N, C-alpha and C positions, 0 to 999 in steps of 0.2 A: 211120263209127262208131269205128273203131280210133283215128283221130287225135283224136277228141273224148275218148275214154276215156284216151288217153295224156296229153292235155293236163290233164284233170281229176285224173288220178292224182297229178300233181305238186302239186295243191292240198291233197291229203290226206296225202301222205307226202313227207319230204325225201329219203329214200333207201331202198334195198331192205332194209337192216337194220331200219329203223323199220317198214316194211311187214310184215316177218316177225314181229317182236315184237308188233305190233298185231293181226295175224291170230291168232297163238297165244293171246294174252290176251283176244281179242274186245273190244278197246277201241273207244270211240265212233267214232273216225275210220275204223276198218276196217269197222264195221257200216254206217255211213252210206255209205262208198265202195261197199260191196256193193250197197246199195239203189240207188245211182246207176248202177252197172253194169247192174242189171236194168232200170232205167228206160231207159237208152240202148239196150240190146239190144231192148227192146220197140219203141222208136221205129224202130230199123233193120229190124226184121222186117216192118214195114208192116201190112197187113191180112190176114195169113194165119194159119194155125194156130199157128205158132211164136210169134207175138205174144201169143196167149192164154197160152202156157206161161210166157213171161217176165213178163207182167202178173200171173199168179197168184203167181209167186215174189216179185215186187216187192210185191204187196199183202200176202202173208203176212208178209214181213219188215217192211213198213211198219206193219202192225197191232201188231207187237211194239215197234217203235221209236216209234210215234206220228207217222209221217210219211206225208203223202198228197200225191202229185204225179202229174199225168197226162201221158201221152206227148204230145210235141209242144208243150208249153206253156212249156218252159224252154230258154233259149239255152245255148250252149256256155260252160263255165266256172262253172256253178252250184256254189257251195260252201255246204253246210249245216253249220254249226259244231256244233250241239247237237241231239240227238234229243229228242222229246217235244212233241207237238202242233204240228207244223209242217204247215200246210195250204196248198196251192196249188190253187186252183180249176182245173178243166179248161178253163174259158173264159178264164182269165187268160193273159197273155203276159208272160213274164219275159225280159229281155234278156240279153246275154252278160256274163260275169264278174260276176255278182251274188252277194252274200253274204247268207245268211239265218241269223239266230241263233234259238235255241229259242223256243217258244211264239208263233211268228209266224203270222198268218193273212192270206192274200191271196185275197179272194173277193168274191162279189156281196153286195149289201145286203139281199137277201130280197125287195125290191120289184120287182126286175127280174133278168134273167139276165146283164146286163152286168157284166163283171169288169174289174179293173184291167189297164192296159198299163204295164209298168215298163221303163224305159230300160236302157241298158248301165251297168255299173260302179256299181250301186246297192247300198248297204249297209243292210240292214234289221235293226234292233236287236231285242233280246230283248223279247218280248211285244208287238211292234208289230202293228197291224191296218191293213190297206189294203183298204178295202171300197167297192164300188160302181163306177160308171162313171167312173173317174179315170185320168189319165195322169200318170206320173212321168217327169221328164226324166232325161237321163244324168247320172252322177256325183253323184247325190243321196244324202245320208245321212239315214236315218230313225231317230230316237232310240228308246230303250227305252220301251215302253208307249205310244208315240204312236198316235193313231187318225186315220188319213188318210181323209177323206171328200170332199176337194176336190182337183182336179188341181194339180200343181206343175210348171210348165213352165220354171222357172228352173234351168238347169244349175248344178250345184255347190251347191245349197241344202242347208241342214240343217233338217230338220223335227222339231219337238218338240211335246209336249203333247196334250191331249185336249179339243177337236179340234186336230189338228196345225196349226201355223203355222210360218212361216219364221223361224227364229232368226237365221240369218245366211247369207250367200252366201260360199263359199270361193273 
């Protein structure tokens, strides 16, 4: 857990001075970092009483920030840029080094419990929705307000639109 938190700390802060200023002023990056810390501590606690303590702290802060993520569904290096209605289903799997911008939703389609599986190094734009039993390849960029309802197995693709389609492959 400590190595994951140390790695993710560098995603939110450039140096200790920035961290201290962000903490004193309760800036977005500090509050989201605090949420991520609670999430990672819940994951590290496993299935014991301490996990419930960290889950409660995470859920209380998440309710204020509008962020919902479940233990065990996000890989190392998750970077949430903006708070406010960021939802990651407990059944989803998000790979390593993914970036999520505000108003994003990763979840099931309501018809089944199956949720998306997202590869590594995926950038999910503001307002993007990834719903249903879909798989997203590594290094994919999903544009703002895109609605992804079908799998994209092409690495490096850029998805845009509603419903999302491949704009280009990088």
